[in-house]
C-alpha positions as CSV (number, residue, x, y, z in Angstrom):
1,M,-24.8,-15.3,-22.3
2,K,-26.6,-15.5,-19.0
3,K,-29.8,-16.7,-20.6
4,S,-28.8,-18.7,-23.7
5,L,-31.3,-20.7,-25.8
6,I,-29.9,-23.9,-24.2
7,S,-30.4,-22.5,-20.8
8,F,-34.0,-21.6,-21.6
9,V,-34.7,-25.0,-23.0
10,L,-33.2,-26.7,-20.0
11,M,-35.1,-24.6,-17.5
12,S,-38.4,-24.8,-19.3
13,L,-38.4,-28.3,-20.7
14,V,-35.7,-30.3,-19.0
15,G,-35.5,-28.7,-15.6
16,M,-32.7,-28.9,-13.1
17,T,-31.6,-31.5,-10.5
18,L,-33.1,-31.6,-7.1
19,T,-32.4,-34.5,-4.8
20,S,-34.9,-36.3,-6.9
21,C,-34.0,-37.4,-10.4
22,N,-32.5,-35.4,-13.2
23,I,-35.5,-34.4,-15.2
24,Y,-35.3,-35.4,-18.8
25,S,-37.8,-34.1,-21.4
26,P,-39.3,-36.7,-23.7
27,F,-37.8,-35.1,-26.8
28,L,-38.6,-36.7,-30.1
29,S,-35.4,-38.3,-31.4
30,K,-34.2,-37.3,-34.8
31,S,-30.9,-38.1,-36.4
32,N,-28.4,-35.4,-36.1
33,S,-25.2,-37.3,-37.0
34,S,-22.4,-35.8,-39.1
35,E,-19.1,-37.2,-40.3
36,D,-16.0,-35.9,-38.6
37,S,-12.9,-36.6,-40.6
38,S,-10.7,-36.1,-37.5
39,Y,-12.4,-38.8,-35.6
40,T,-10.6,-42.1,-35.2
41,P,-12.6,-45.1,-33.9
42,F,-11.4,-46.9,-30.8
43,T,-8.8,-49.6,-31.4
44,R,-8.3,-52.3,-28.9
45,P,-4.8,-52.2,-27.3
46,E,-2.4,-54.8,-28.7
47,T,-2.0,-57.5,-26.1
48,S,-1.8,-61.3,-26.1
49,D,-4.1,-61.4,-23.1
50,A,-7.9,-61.7,-23.1
51,Y,-8.2,-58.5,-21.1
52,Y,-6.5,-55.2,-20.7
53,K,-6.4,-52.2,-18.4
54,V,-8.1,-49.1,-19.7
55,D,-6.0,-46.0,-20.6
56,P,-7.3,-43.3,-18.3
57,A,-7.0,-40.6,-20.9
58,S,-9.0,-42.4,-23.6
59,F,-11.4,-44.0,-21.1
60,R,-12.4,-40.6,-19.8
61,P,-12.0,-38.3,-22.9
62,Y,-14.1,-35.7,-21.0
63,S,-15.5,-35.3,-17.6
64,L,-19.0,-35.0,-16.1
65,Q,-17.9,-31.4,-15.5
66,D,-17.3,-31.0,-19.3
67,I,-20.8,-32.4,-19.9
68,N,-22.4,-29.9,-17.5
69,N,-20.4,-27.1,-19.0
70,S,-21.8,-27.9,-22.4
71,Y,-25.2,-26.7,-21.3
72,G,-24.1,-23.8,-19.2
73,T,-23.8,-25.2,-15.7
74,D,-20.7,-26.2,-13.7
75,A,-19.8,-29.2,-11.6
76,V,-17.3,-29.6,-8.8
77,P,-14.0,-31.2,-9.9
78,S,-13.8,-34.8,-8.8
79,T,-10.0,-34.9,-8.3
80,G,-7.5,-32.6,-6.7
81,N,-7.7,-30.2,-3.8
82,V,-11.1,-28.5,-3.7
83,K,-12.3,-25.9,-1.2
84,L,-16.0,-25.3,-0.8
85,L,-17.8,-22.3,0.7
86,V,-20.4,-23.0,3.4
87,L,-23.1,-20.4,3.9
88,P,-25.3,-20.7,7.1
89,I,-28.7,-18.9,6.7
90,E,-30.7,-18.1,9.8
91,F,-34.3,-17.1,9.7
92,S,-35.7,-14.8,12.4
93,D,-38.2,-17.4,13.7
94,Y,-35.8,-20.4,13.8
95,A,-32.4,-19.9,15.4
96,F,-29.6,-22.3,14.8
97,S,-29.1,-24.7,17.7
98,S,-26.4,-24.0,20.2
99,S,-24.5,-27.0,18.8
100,F,-25.0,-26.1,15.1
101,L,-21.5,-24.9,14.3
102,T,-19.9,-27.8,16.1
103,N,-22.1,-30.3,14.3
104,L,-21.5,-28.6,11.0
105,N,-17.8,-28.7,11.4
106,T,-17.9,-32.3,12.4
107,A,-20.1,-33.3,9.5
108,L,-17.7,-31.6,7.1
109,V,-14.2,-32.5,8.4
110,G,-14.5,-35.0,11.2
111,N,-12.6,-38.2,11.0
112,R,-14.1,-41.5,12.2
113,D,-10.6,-43.0,12.5
114,D,-9.8,-40.7,15.4
115,G,-13.3,-40.8,16.8
116,S,-14.1,-37.2,16.0
117,T,-17.3,-37.9,14.1
118,G,-18.7,-40.2,16.8
119,Y,-20.8,-42.1,14.2
120,W,-19.8,-42.3,10.6
121,E,-17.5,-40.5,8.2
122,S,-17.6,-36.7,7.5
123,L,-18.0,-35.3,4.0
124,S,-14.3,-34.9,3.5
125,S,-13.1,-38.2,5.1
126,Y,-15.7,-40.1,3.1
127,Y,-14.6,-38.7,-0.2
128,K,-10.9,-39.0,0.6
129,K,-11.4,-42.7,1.2
130,S,-13.9,-43.3,-1.6
131,S,-11.6,-41.6,-4.2
132,F,-8.5,-43.5,-3.0
133,G,-7.0,-40.1,-2.0
134,K,-7.7,-38.5,-5.3
135,L,-10.2,-35.9,-4.0
136,N,-9.3,-33.7,-1.0
137,L,-12.0,-31.4,0.3
138,S,-11.7,-28.4,2.6
139,F,-14.2,-25.8,3.6
140,E,-14.7,-22.3,4.8
141,I,-17.7,-21.6,7.0
142,A,-18.9,-18.0,6.5
143,S,-20.4,-16.0,9.2
144,I,-24.1,-16.7,9.7
145,Y,-26.3,-14.7,7.3
146,K,-29.5,-13.3,8.7
147,P,-32.0,-12.2,6.0
148,N,-34.3,-10.5,8.6
149,M,-37.3,-12.6,7.5
150,T,-39.2,-15.6,8.7
151,A,-38.9,-19.0,7.0
152,Y,-42.5,-18.5,5.9
153,N,-41.7,-15.1,4.4
154,A,-39.0,-16.6,2.3
155,Y,-41.2,-19.5,1.3
156,S,-44.1,-17.3,0.2
157,K,-41.7,-15.1,-1.9
158,W,-39.6,-17.7,-3.6
159,G,-40.9,-21.3,-2.9
160,S,-44.7,-21.4,-2.6
161,S,-45.2,-22.3,-6.3
162,S,-43.3,-25.3,-7.6
163,S,-43.3,-23.8,-11.1
164,S,-41.6,-20.6,-10.0
165,S,-39.5,-21.8,-7.0
166,D,-35.9,-20.5,-7.0
167,N,-34.7,-23.4,-4.9
168,G,-33.0,-21.2,-2.5
169,T,-31.0,-19.3,-5.1
170,T,-32.1,-15.8,-4.0
171,L,-31.1,-16.3,-0.4
172,I,-27.9,-18.0,-1.3
173,E,-26.9,-15.2,-3.6
174,A,-27.7,-12.7,-0.9
175,A,-25.5,-14.6,1.6
176,L,-22.8,-14.8,-0.9
177,S,-23.0,-11.1,-1.7
178,K,-22.5,-10.3,2.0
179,Y,-19.5,-12.7,2.2
180,S,-17.9,-11.4,-1.0
181,S,-18.2,-7.8,0.1
182,S,-15.2,-8.5,2.4
183,H,-13.7,-11.7,1.0
184,S,-12.5,-12.9,-2.4
185,T,-14.1,-16.0,-3.9
186,K,-11.1,-16.9,-6.0
187,E,-9.9,-19.5,-3.6
188,F,-13.1,-21.5,-4.2
189,D,-12.4,-21.8,-7.9
190,S,-9.8,-24.5,-8.1
191,D,-10.0,-25.0,-11.9
192,G,-10.0,-21.2,-12.7
193,N,-13.2,-21.4,-14.8
194,G,-14.9,-18.4,-13.2
195,Y,-17.3,-20.3,-11.1
196,I,-17.1,-21.1,-7.4
197,D,-16.6,-24.9,-7.4
198,G,-19.4,-25.5,-5.0
199,V,-21.5,-23.9,-2.3
200,I,-23.1,-25.6,0.7
201,A,-26.0,-23.6,2.1
202,V,-27.4,-24.7,5.4
203,Y,-30.7,-23.1,6.6
204,S,-32.0,-22.9,10.2
205,C,-35.6,-24.0,9.9
206,P,-36.7,-27.6,9.9
207,N,-37.1,-29.5,6.7
208,Y,-40.7,-29.9,5.5
209,T,-40.9,-33.6,6.4
210,T,-40.4,-33.2,10.1
211,G,-43.8,-31.7,10.9
212,N,-42.0,-29.0,12.9
213,L,-42.4,-26.1,10.5
214,N,-45.0,-23.5,11.7
215,F,-46.6,-23.5,8.2
216,Q,-47.3,-26.0,5.5
217,D,-44.6,-26.3,2.9
218,K,-46.5,-27.7,-0.1
219,T,-43.7,-27.6,-2.6
220,G,-40.8,-29.1,-0.6
221,Y,-38.9,-25.8,-0.7
222,Y,-37.3,-26.7,2.6
223,W,-35.7,-30.0,1.7
224,A,-32.2,-31.2,0.7
225,Y,-31.4,-30.8,-3.0
226,T,-28.7,-29.8,-5.5
227,F,-29.3,-27.0,-8.0
228,W,-27.5,-24.7,-10.3
229,A,-27.7,-20.9,-10.5
230,D,-27.8,-19.3,-13.9
231,N,-24.8,-16.9,-13.8
232,D,-22.0,-15.9,-16.1
233,P,-18.5,-17.0,-15.1
234,N,-16.1,-14.4,-13.8
235,P,-12.5,-15.4,-13.4
236,L,-11.7,-12.3,-11.3
237,N,-14.6,-12.8,-8.9
238,P,-16.0,-16.3,-9.4
239,T,-19.8,-16.6,-9.3
240,L,-22.3,-19.1,-7.9
241,S,-23.2,-22.1,-10.1
242,S,-23.4,-25.5,-8.3
243,Y,-24.8,-25.6,-4.8
244,F,-26.8,-27.7,-2.4
245,W,-29.3,-26.5,0.1
246,L,-30.3,-28.4,3.2
247,S,-31.6,-27.9,6.8
248,Q,-29.5,-28.2,9.9
249,D,-31.8,-31.2,10.6
250,F,-29.8,-33.2,8.1
251,L,-26.6,-32.9,10.1
252,V,-27.7,-35.2,12.9
253,N,-29.7,-38.3,13.5
254,Q,-30.5,-40.6,16.4
255,H,-26.9,-41.7,16.4
256,G,-25.3,-38.3,16.4
257,V,-23.7,-36.2,13.7
258,D,-24.4,-37.7,10.4
259,A,-23.1,-36.8,6.9
260,H,-25.1,-39.3,4.7
261,T,-27.2,-36.6,3.1
262,L,-24.2,-34.2,2.5
263,I,-22.3,-37.1,0.8
264,H,-25.2,-37.9,-1.5
265,E,-25.8,-34.3,-2.5
266,F,-22.1,-33.7,-3.1
267,G,-22.3,-36.6,-5.6
268,H,-24.7,-34.5,-7.5
269,M,-22.5,-31.5,-7.4
270,M,-19.8,-33.5,-9.2
271,G,-22.4,-34.5,-11.8
272,L,-23.7,-37.8,-10.7
273,D,-27.4,-38.6,-11.3
274,D,-29.8,-40.1,-8.8
275,Y,-30.0,-43.8,-9.1
276,Y,-33.4,-44.3,-7.6
277,P,-36.7,-44.3,-9.5
278,D,-39.2,-41.4,-9.6
279,G,-42.8,-42.4,-9.5
280,T,-42.5,-46.0,-10.6
281,S,-42.1,-49.3,-8.9
282,F,-39.0,-50.3,-10.8
283,N,-36.0,-49.8,-8.6
284,P,-32.9,-50.5,-10.8
285,T,-30.3,-50.6,-8.1
286,G,-32.3,-52.0,-5.2
287,G,-31.7,-49.0,-3.0
288,L,-28.4,-49.9,-1.6
289,L,-26.1,-47.4,-3.2
290,M,-24.9,-43.9,-2.2
291,M,-26.6,-42.3,-5.1
292,D,-29.8,-44.2,-4.4
293,A,-30.6,-44.4,-0.7
294,N,-27.6,-42.5,0.6
295,V,-25.8,-45.6,1.9
296,L,-22.5,-47.4,1.5
297,D,-19.4,-46.6,-0.6
298,H,-19.9,-45.3,-4.1
299,D,-20.2,-48.0,-6.8
300,S,-17.5,-48.8,-9.3
301,Y,-19.4,-47.1,-12.2
302,S,-19.5,-43.8,-10.3
303,K,-15.9,-44.1,-9.3
304,S,-14.9,-44.9,-12.8
305,I,-16.6,-41.9,-14.4
306,L,-15.3,-39.6,-11.6
307,G,-11.7,-40.7,-12.4
308,W,-11.0,-42.8,-9.3
309,M,-10.9,-46.3,-10.8
310,D,-9.6,-47.7,-14.1
311,P,-11.4,-50.9,-15.0
312,I,-10.1,-54.0,-16.6
313,V,-11.8,-54.8,-19.9
314,V,-12.4,-58.5,-20.6
315,D,-13.3,-59.3,-24.2
316,D,-12.2,-62.9,-24.7
317,D,-12.3,-66.2,-22.9
318,C,-10.3,-66.2,-19.7
319,T,-10.2,-66.8,-15.9
320,I,-9.3,-63.8,-13.8
321,D,-9.0,-62.7,-10.1
322,I,-10.2,-59.4,-8.8
323,G,-9.8,-57.8,-5.4
324,P,-12.5,-55.9,-3.4
325,A,-13.5,-52.8,-5.2
326,N,-13.4,-50.6,-2.1
327,S,-9.8,-51.4,-1.3
328,S,-8.1,-52.6,-4.5
329,G,-9.9,-50.4,-7.0
330,D,-10.5,-53.5,-9.2
331,C,-13.5,-53.8,-11.4
332,I,-14.3,-55.4,-14.8
333,I,-16.0,-54.1,-17.9
334,V,-17.4,-56.6,-20.4
335,P,-17.9,-54.6,-23.5
336,T,-20.1,-55.0,-26.6
337,S,-18.4,-55.4,-30.0
338,K,-19.2,-51.7,-30.6
339,F,-17.3,-50.6,-27.5
340,N,-15.9,-47.0,-28.0
341,G,-13.2,-47.5,-25.4
342,S,-14.7,-45.1,-22.9
343,V,-16.8,-45.0,-19.7
344,Y,-19.5,-43.4,-21.9
345,D,-20.8,-46.5,-23.5
346,E,-22.9,-49.6,-22.8
347,Y,-21.4,-52.6,-21.0
348,L,-21.6,-55.0,-18.1
349,L,-19.6,-53.9,-15.0
350,I,-18.5,-56.3,-12.4
351,E,-17.1,-55.6,-8.9
352,L,-16.4,-57.5,-5.7
353,Y,-18.3,-56.0,-2.8
354,T,-17.1,-56.5,0.8
355,P,-18.8,-55.2,4.0
356,N,-15.9,-53.3,5.3
357,L,-14.3,-49.8,5.1
358,L,-17.0,-47.4,3.8
359,N,-19.5,-50.2,3.6
360,E,-19.1,-51.4,7.1
361,L,-21.4,-49.0,9.1
362,D,-24.3,-49.2,6.7
363,S,-24.0,-53.0,6.5
364,K,-24.5,-53.2,10.3
365,T,-26.8,-50.2,11.0
366,A,-29.9,-49.3,9.0
367,Y,-29.7,-45.7,7.8
368,S,-33.3,-45.6,6.5
369,S,-36.3,-47.7,5.7
370,V,-34.4,-49.3,2.9
371,G,-32.6,-51.4,5.5
372,K,-29.0,-52.5,6.1
373,G,-26.5,-52.8,3.4
374,Y,-25.1,-56.2,2.2
375,S,-23.4,-58.0,5.1
376,I,-21.4,-60.6,3.1
377,P,-18.8,-60.5,0.3
378,G,-20.3,-61.0,-3.1
379,I,-20.1,-60.1,-6.8
380,K,-22.2,-57.3,-8.2
381,I,-23.0,-57.4,-11.9
382,Y,-24.4,-54.1,-13.3
383,H,-25.8,-53.4,-16.8
384,I,-24.5,-49.9,-17.5
385,D,-25.9,-47.7,-20.3
386,S,-23.7,-44.6,-20.1
387,R,-24.0,-43.6,-23.7
388,V,-23.8,-39.8,-24.3
389,M,-26.4,-38.0,-26.5
390,E,-25.8,-34.9,-28.5
391,L,-28.8,-32.5,-28.4
392,T,-29.2,-29.7,-30.9
393,V,-31.8,-27.0,-30.3
394,D,-33.3,-25.3,-33.3
395,I,-34.6,-21.8,-33.5
396,G,-38.1,-22.9,-32.7
397,G,-37.0,-24.7,-29.6
398,S,-37.4,-28.3,-30.8
399,V,-34.5,-30.6,-30.1
400,Q,-32.7,-33.1,-32.4
401,T,-30.9,-36.0,-30.6
402,D,-28.4,-38.7,-31.5
403,Y,-26.0,-40.9,-29.7
404,Y,-22.5,-39.4,-29.6
405,D,-19.3,-41.4,-29.1
406,K,-16.5,-39.1,-30.3
407,P,-13.7,-38.2,-27.9
408,V,-14.3,-34.4,-28.0
409,L,-17.5,-32.5,-27.0
410,K,-18.4,-29.7,-29.4
411,P,-21.0,-27.4,-27.8
412,N,-21.7,-24.4,-29.9
413,G,-24.5,-22.4,-28.3
414,R,-27.2,-24.7,-29.7
415,T,-25.6,-28.1,-29.2
416,F,-25.1,-29.7,-25.8
417,Y,-24.6,-33.2,-24.3
418,K,-26.3,-35.4,-21.7
419,I,-25.9,-39.0,-20.7
420,G,-29.0,-40.5,-22.4
421,A,-30.3,-43.1,-19.9
422,T,-31.6,-42.5,-16.4
423,N,-32.8,-44.6,-13.5
424,C,-35.7,-42.3,-13.1
425,Q,-38.0,-44.4,-15.2
426,K,-41.0,-42.0,-15.0
427,K,-38.9,-39.3,-16.8
428,A,-38.2,-40.1,-20.4
429,S,-34.6,-40.2,-21.2
430,Y,-33.3,-38.8,-24.5
431,A,-32.7,-42.4,-25.6
432,N,-35.5,-44.5,-24.4
433,K,-37.5,-44.2,-21.2
434,S,-37.1,-47.9,-20.5
435,F,-33.3,-47.8,-20.5
436,S,-31.6,-47.5,-17.1
437,L,-28.3,-45.8,-16.5
438,I,-27.2,-48.4,-13.9
439,H,-29.1,-51.6,-13.3
440,L,-28.0,-54.2,-10.7
441,L,-28.7,-57.8,-11.7
442,E,-30.1,-60.1,-9.0
443,S,-28.2,-63.4,-8.7
444,S,-31.5,-65.4,-8.3
445,G,-32.6,-64.5,-11.7
446,I,-35.9,-63.3,-10.1
447,F,-36.5,-59.7,-11.0
448,T,-37.8,-58.3,-7.7
449,F,-36.5,-54.8,-8.3
450,K,-39.1,-54.5,-11.1
451,R,-41.8,-54.6,-8.4
452,G,-40.0,-52.2,-6.0
453,G,-37.9,-54.8,-4.2
454,Y,-34.7,-53.8,-2.3
455,G,-31.3,-55.4,-2.4
456,N,-30.3,-57.9,0.3
457,D,-27.6,-60.5,0.7
458,L,-29.3,-62.8,-1.8
459,T,-28.9,-60.2,-4.5
460,L,-25.2,-60.8,-4.6
461,F,-23.5,-63.5,-6.8
462,R,-21.7,-66.0,-4.6
463,S,-19.3,-68.8,-5.2
464,H,-20.5,-71.3,-7.9
465,S,-23.1,-69.0,-9.3
466,V,-23.5,-68.2,-13.0
467,F,-24.5,-65.4,-15.3
468,D,-26.2,-66.7,-18.4
469,I,-28.4,-64.4,-20.5
470,T,-31.1,-67.1,-20.9
471,K,-31.6,-66.9,-17.1
472,F,-31.3,-63.1,-17.0
473,K,-33.1,-61.9,-20.1
474,S,-36.0,-60.4,-18.1
475,F,-33.5,-57.9,-16.7
476,F,-32.7,-56.5,-20.2
477,P,-35.3,-54.3,-22.0
478,N,-34.5,-56.1,-25.3
479,G,-34.5,-59.6,-23.8
480,T,-31.3,-61.3,-24.9
481,K,-29.9,-58.1,-26.4
482,Y,-28.2,-55.0,-25.0
483,N,-29.9,-51.7,-25.5
484,N,-27.8,-51.0,-28.5
485,G,-29.3,-54.1,-30.2
486,E,-26.3,-56.5,-29.9
487,Y,-26.7,-59.9,-28.3
488,V,-25.4,-60.4,-24.8
489,N,-22.7,-62.9,-25.8
490,V,-21.0,-63.7,-22.5
491,E,-21.4,-66.3,-19.8
492,I,-19.7,-65.8,-16.5
493,D,-18.9,-68.4,-13.8
494,I,-18.3,-67.0,-10.4
495,N,-15.9,-69.7,-9.2
496,E,-14.9,-68.4,-5.8
497,V,-15.9,-65.4,-3.7
498,N,-14.4,-64.4,-0.4
499,S,-13.4,-61.2,1.5
500,S,-10.1,-60.9,-0.3
501,K,-10.7,-61.9,-3.9
502,A,-13.1,-63.3,-6.5
503,N,-12.2,-65.7,-9.2
504,L,-14.3,-65.5,-12.4
505,T,-14.4,-67.3,-15.7
506,F,-15.6,-65.6,-18.9
507,R,-16.8,-67.4,-22.0
508,F,-17.8,-65.6,-25.1
509,V,-20.4,-67.3,-27.3
């Protein structure tokens, strides 16, 4: 159904994603667990080693797209060949610049390696590199759609009230209708689920922060954000679901053509959350991540959940080498004893950061007020709480919640699934509003992120540094315990760190 009970609850209580955080409703948590005789708990692979490589199938029993599908929205597939539709929308009082189409094409498909971007990566080249070649994007730019109205006319009809804003959907649907009157949309549905994989809508007026609009945009209608249309799927003529909407302003900066914003928003289209806070001082990742301040390569958690990296699980005493995450694809998970064997759980995640490849530009040039990225090699240790929650809506609209660790999602019209924790600490997650999805630990043991601090070179663990929960208990909401109540029972010696490898020793106590 186009307007299911789940859709109503999400729209009225939970909301949808803008470029700000996924909005979680502070639902009261009630047990909704049930026994499933077909469920077999995770069993550690038989090996004589103190570590093992995850099995991709069991590590990702379902995708972020599957989670989105459970509550009636879609997400762009994160692997394979994906073609996106691009819809330029030109208002009568703001014409596109003479260089718009050139800039747009460069931002989408330019290649820094051959100098065609002039500044950084394009949307397609970034994701080809970040995914280790597992995601290949292409685009079709439709003819410019002219709705015969001013930017203010559109704003006053669909964006002047934050409670009733359609977030660009009406204009995008109109532009799509014009395109589909003479073109099939089937080529944009790579997985055949009846939805266009993703639409990029670029409007001609300035974004509201520039001060160049000829009226006051009080709701931020003219900004860059990701949203989802509420349509039924149609395999014969795929319909609009996932899209992002941004001004031509976001295609260039003082350096030239720039795709940072496109890259961040596309992360949302694949199902990634924002990693920055919303309305609080606590900044769990210190800003310096693509899904935080739009900078650097994607982190290893994001790459793992998207299907681009298969971590090593360390669960016994050992010493091990790892290569740089951005070139080798190496990263380490330290699980709790209740580990369900999947990316959808709570654990420590460790990666070796190096300031090269997709990290190089942002480590040398400040993209925003957050500052430059890390300029030295170093170890990052993240506390990840990626546990999935099952939410069941009753007839009255109240929601029962419980953690869910079974390998198959079972949406049924009233039941849907979300990752429980969020970095948007102002918004209560389904689990606990104090739990972060991804939290970067600071090597000093001084919790500057709690007060709004940003990451810098001192954040990284270097040679001869140590992780010990007694020093880092202030970084965990439950002190010496994980969010699930288990004690953090590992000590980690970072023996050596350089640009080609890191050597680490793990001791379980």
